[in-house]
C-alpha positions in Angstrom: 27.2 -88.6 17.3 28.9 -87.1 14.3 31.4 -84.2 14.6 28.7 -81.9 13.2 26.3 -83.0 15.9 28.9 -82.3 18.6 29.7 -78.9 17.3 26.0 -78.1 16.9 25.2 -79.1 20.5 28.2 -77.1 21.8 26.9 -74.1 20.0 23.4 -74.6 21.4 24.8 -75.0 24.9 26.9 -71.8 24.6 23.9 -69.8 23.3 21.7 -71.1 26.1 24.3 -70.3 28.7 25.0 -66.8 27.3 21.4 -65.8 26.7 19.4 -67.6 29.4 22.0 -68.9 31.9 20.9 -72.5 31.4 22.6 -75.4 29.8 21.3 -78.2 27.6 21.2 -80.4 30.7 19.1 -77.8 32.5 16.5 -78.2 29.7 15.8 -81.8 30.8 16.5 -82.9 27.3 19.3 -85.2 26.2 21.4 -84.1 23.2 19.5 -86.7 21.1 16.1 -85.4 22.3 17.1 -81.8 21.5 18.2 -82.8 18.0 15.0 -84.7 17.4 12.9 -81.7 18.5 14.9 -78.8 17.2 17.8 -80.2 15.1 16.2 -79.1 11.8 16.9 -75.5 12.8 20.2 -73.6 13.0 21.4 -73.5 16.6 20.4 -69.8 17.2 16.9 -70.4 15.8 16.5 -73.6 17.9 17.5 -71.8 21.1 15.1 -68.9 20.3 12.3 -71.4 19.5 12.9 -73.3 22.8 13.0 -70.1 24.8 9.6 -68.9 23.3 8.1 -72.3 23.8 9.1 -72.4 27.5 8.8 -68.7 28.3 12.5 -68.0 29.1 13.6 -64.5 29.7 16.9 -63.2 28.3 19.6 -62.1 30.6 20.4 -58.4 30.7 
């Protein structure tokens, strides 16, 4: 995993935790799987796309 990949996944994890109170581990996807499915998008767009796909509700 490159430094960019590590930083990207940290950002994804932080966004998931802050917005939906779940971590990347909670998604059931490994970091490699996440990047294969969503890695072509910026972290914030990837998290939004995942949330829409799986019907997540934002924290208030």
